[in-house]
N, C-alpha and C positions, 0 to 999 in steps of 0.2 A: 189039608189041615194047616191052620195058621198058628205058629208058635208065639207065645208072648215074649216080649223082649227079655224077661228074666230067664226064660228057657234058652234063648239064644246065647245069653251071657254064660250060662252053665255049660252049654255045649262047647262054645268057643274056649271057655276056660279049661275044660277038660282036654281039648285038642292041644291047647298051648302048654298045659302043665304035664300031662302024660307021664309023670314020674321022672322027667329029666329036664334040665334047663334048656336043652337044645330043641325041645319039641316044637317051639314056635317056627323053627326053620322049615318044618314040614308044610306049612301053609304058605301059599303065594301071597306076596305083598304087592302093593301099588304105591307109587310116589304120591304123597298127599302134599300139595303145595301150600296148604293153608295152616299147617301146624306140624311140629316135629313128632307127632304121635305115630307109632307104627300102625299102618293101616293094612289089614288083611283082607283078602277077597275070598269069598265062598260062593259056590254055585248053588242054585236051587234052595236058598233059604227064604222063608216067608217074609221076613223083615227086609226092607231095602238097605238099612244101615243101622248100626247101634254103636254106642260108645260104652266102655267098661274098663275095668282093670282085671288083670289076670290074677292067678292065685298068689303071685308075689307082690301084688300091688302096683304093677307096671301098667301105665295107661295104654290102651289099645282101642282101635276102631275096627269094626268089621263091616264091609260093604258087599252087597250082592253084586257079584261079577256080571251077571246078565244085565242088570240095570246100568252098570258102568259102560258096557259094550253097546247096548241098544239105545241108551239115552245119555250120551256123554255130558251134555249140558246140565241135565238134571243130576247126574252123578257128581258133578263138581259142586253143586249146591249141597248134596248129601254129605260129601266129605267136609265142606266148610261148616255145615250144621253140626256134625258130630265133633269136630274140633272145638266148636263153641261150647258144647256141653262140658268138655274138659276145661277150657279156659275160664268159663263162668262158674266153675266149682260144682256143677250139677252131679257129676259122677262121684265126686267125693262125698256129697250129701247122701247119695244112694248107699255108698259103702258104709258111711257112718250110721245111717238108720238101719240098714239091713244087716250089716256085719256078717257074722258067720251063721246067722239064723235061718238062712235060706229065704225062699220067696213068701213064706207065710205072713210076715209083717209088712208086705208090700203095700197093703192098704193104708198104712200110716203115712206114706209119702204120696199116695195117689192124688190128694187134693192139690199138691204142688206141681204135679206133672203138666197140667195145662199151661200154667205160667212158664214153666221151664221150656216147654216146646216153643212158645211164642218168643221167649227171650233168645233161644238158640236160632230161630228163624231170622230174627232181626239182626243178630250178630253176624250170621252168615251173609245176609244181604249186604251189610257194611263191608265185610271182607271182599265180597265179589265186586262191589262198586269200586273199591280201591284199586282193583285189578282190571277194571273196565270190562267185566264179564256180564254185561246186561242180559245176554242170551240165557245164562244160567239162572238169573233171577226170574226171568219170564218163564223159563221151563218149570221152575219150582211153583210159581203162582198158578200156572196152567195145570200142573199135576195136582195141586191142592184142590182146584175147582172141580176136578173129576170126582172128588168125594162129596161135593155138595154140602148138604146139611148133615151128613153122617160124620161121626168122629173119625179121625185119621188113625186112631189106635185106642187102646184101653185108657180111659181117663184123659185122652188128648182132646185138643180143640177140634171143632168140625173143619172140614176142608174149606168152607166159606170163611170161617174165622181166620184161618191161617193165610188164605189168599189175600184177604183184606189187610191183615197185619204185614204181610210181605210188601204189599203196595204202599202202605203208610211208611214203612221203614225205608223203602227205595226212594221215597220222595218224588218230587215232580220230575217228569221227563225233561232232559236237557234239550 
């Protein structure tokens, strides 16, 4: 079963809030070199990564531990991509629109999701280029191509659209 990102956010939020401020310490973290947002790792979650805020409004990122271990170059792209969702204000926009209403009004923001994903991809490519991590950019492009003409998530661009966007954002090879 593949959980929607909203469900991952709820699950992670519950894990992190569990009635006490120290609950986040129960989850393993990983150093994220692309932003100062606490990045947690979870095993066996359907989504490879997601960015959100906890119940106290603190920024957080959750990354699939298996993806980080088995595909480290792609994992770097995922962490940079999720950081970009925070720095570009996408997570704040979700919180503002969804508020405390739960996932029901999710469809109000759905039309913007495609553009947000493309923006976060491009932002991640720029972060990775600055750090000379071309292997991570190529890993992301290749990963997106595996989706082909299928969307990469609910209301997300297709794999081909994202791969093309990554290539354009990366610019010409040096």
